N, C-alpha and C positions, 0 to 999 in steps of 0.2 A: 433430393437436398440428407448432407450426411447426419445421422443419427448423434452425433456431436456436435450439432450447429446450436449454437445458445442465444437464443434469443432475450431481447433485453426483458428486462423484470422491472425496471422500477421508472423505464422512461417515462416520463406524462407527471411520477410524482415528485422523486428527489429531484431532475433538474429539465430539463425543456422536450421534450421528443418530440418540438417537430426543427429539422433541420437549419432552417436562417438560426431562429430563434439563438438556440443552441449555441450554432458557431460564431454567432452577433457578441452573447457572452460569454463566450469561451477568449474569442482576442481581442475583448478589451480586455478582461483579465489581464493577455496573459505578453501585452503591449507590443504586439508581434514586430518585428524589426527596430525597438526598442532599446532592447537587452540583450547583448552580447551573449550566448550561451556558452558554460563551462563542458569539461566531463567532469563522474561523478557515478564514484563507487554505488553509494546507494540513496534514495530520496526516503523521510520518512511523511506522509500528508496524511490529509482529516479523509473521510467516505461520509460525511452524514451529505443531508439535502446542501445543494449549493446553496439557496436559500443564507443559509447558517455556514455553510461550511468554505463556498466556492474559492472564495478570496481568498482565504489561506493555503491550499493547496495549488493554484491559480502561483504561489510566492513560490512557491521553488520547481512547479514545472515553467517560470518564464526563465529559470535561472540556468535550468541546464539542456543539456544537451543528449535528446531523444536518439538511443542507436537501433540497431534493425533487432533487438533479441534483451527483453525487458521478463526478468521473472518479478512477478509479482506475489506477495503472500500478504492472505487479509483472517481478518479472525470468523471462525464460526458463529454466526449469531441465530443460526435457525436450530441447530443441533443436528439437521440429516446427515447423514453420510459418514463417512472415514475420521478418525481422530485429524490425518495426514492423507487430502486429500487431493490428488494433481487431474485438471483436464487435461488431457492428456495428447487431442488431438484436432484437427476441423476446426471449427469457426466462432468466434464472440460476435452480434449484429453489434452496432450502436444505430442512433438518427442519422449519424455522418456515413457512414458506411463499415466494412466488416471489419477486424482483424482474426490474420489468420497465427491458430496457435503452433506454435513449434514445437514438433510434434518430437523430430527426435532429439531434441534439447528436456524434454519430458521425458521421455522411456531412459534419457541417460540421468537424469536425477532420479527417478524411482528404481533404476538399479544400485544408483549410490546410494540411498536411503532406507533402500531394501525394502521396497513396495513392488507387487510381482504386474499390479496393472493399476492401470486408472480408478478415480472415481467425480459420476457428475454431480449426485447426487446429492454433497456437500452445496454445489453451488449453483441450484438450479434461483433458486427464492434469492441465491446472496447479493447485496448491494453492492458491500465494499471492497471490492474487484472493479464492477460496473460503471463507479460510477468516475474510476479513474480515468476508464476507456476514451471518451471523448476527450481528453487532456491529450494524450497521444496520438491519437489517431489526428488531430487538428495539428502535432509537432512533426508528424513521422506517420503516415498511413500505412508506410510499409513494413514497419514495426511487427516481430510477431514476437505471440508473448508466450508466456509458460503459467497460470494461472493457479497458485498451490489456497488452499483453505483450508483452517489447522483450528482442532477443537481445543480443549485444554490438554497441556503438554508440561510435563514435568521441566524442569530447567536442565536434566541432565538431555532426555531428547530434543530439545531445541537448542543446543550446543553440538547434539551430533549431527541433527539436519542440518545447524550453519555450515558443517565442517564437511557434510555430503555436498550442501552447493558451492562453494565455496572450489571443492574437487571438479565438480564437475563444468564450472565458468574456467578453472583451468586448463581441463585439459583440451578444452575447446579452442582457445585460444581464439573467442572471440569480443569484439566488445560489448561486452554486457553491462543493464543496469537493475539493481533492484530496487522493490517499491514494499515497502512496509506501511501498511493500508491500518491504521486508527484513529482514531480519535485519544480525545484524554479524559478525565474527569467525569462521569456524569453526577446530575444532582442535588450539587450542592455549592452553597454561597460560591461565586467569585473567586472572594480573599481565600477560600480556604482550598477550591481547585488549583487556582496558582499557588498558593503555598506547596499542597504535594504536588502539583506536576513539574514545579522546578527542581524538586526532585528528580522524578524521572527522568528530564528535560539534562537533567548536569549527565546519567548516566550517558546519554547520545551523544553527549557532545561531546566526554570521554570512549567513543566507542568501547563500550565495558558492559558487554553481556549478559555474564553474574551478575555485575552493579544492578544492572538495567530490571532482571527480574526478582532480587530480592530486595532492592529499594521499594518494587509495584506489591508484591508481600509483606516486609515488614511494616511498609506504612498505608496494608490499605487505601491503595491510589488505584481507581476505577476506570482504567486505561485501558479499554476492550481490546487493542491490538497488540496486549506487551509478547505474546508468545508470538507472535508474525516479528514483530517490531526485534526481537529476541535472536530469533533465527538471522533476521538479515544482518544485524549486529558485528555477531560471530563472523557471520561468513565475508562478512565484508573486511573487518579487521585483520582476518586471512588473506585479504587481497591486497592488503598493503594498507587502507584505508587505515589514516591518524588522525583524525580529529572530526567533530561532528559542530554543526555551524546551525543554531534556532535560529530560521529568516523571517517564522511569522508567531502570534501565540494570540491569541483571545477566546472570546465563548461565545454561543444564545446570546446570551442577555445582551450582547451588542445589541439585537433586529429585533428582538420580544423588549427591552428595556427592564426584563425581570433579573435581577439579578443575587437573587437567594436561591434562584436552580437552574442551573445552571450546565449545559455540555460547552468543554470547553477543548478545544481544536492548537495542533499545531503543524508547522513542517521543518523539515529539517535537511539539512544537505549532510553528507556525508562523504567524504575523499582523504 
């Protein structure tokens, strides 16, 4: 087995580890065969435990065609590894089966953003990409992935990475999906969360990377994945995306009953 084999880290905690239970849950959410999938440039979707955010992520996945190559960008919750960490080869495990990393695309992106080599350390315990993989595997088990974990980055660096990502996609001439993994506001009242998040979501609807980054900074929006989302928006705009559509928004209080301290979730299509 390759040293770049990434076993599941949060199966059994963030989502079911039993194949049948997981498959049944996802297929029910996706309403397989009932929704006509559309091609999009990118999506934004959450990464909390399925109990809280799974149904919101599914609102994006159920609407889209999953191509054979997918870049997944997430925030670094652990603090391990490089600030720009690309898992550049091997496979990722899910309870439904493995997904292969697109090694050539990973290396091309590394070259375009000035990185010399991939980094596993940031990914080993990180959940924010892993929770997306069962959705991807269900819809296209042949898809190859490029997992990218990002630490705190300046707006300038985010824009630069977005441009590098767009160049990589354009050069390949292969149908590609970009995924930004993020939750929205954290641990504030649901009403305040909705007010703050609406500002960030407005920037997503406009596919405006700079506006999103500045909105989050200026309004203290505790959106954990605004860095990867900024990168994806910049890339999507350069790939000719014109608008974003918010297809779901909600919060953990819908499950816990506690609206005084929620984590909020959103799903969006960028096309």
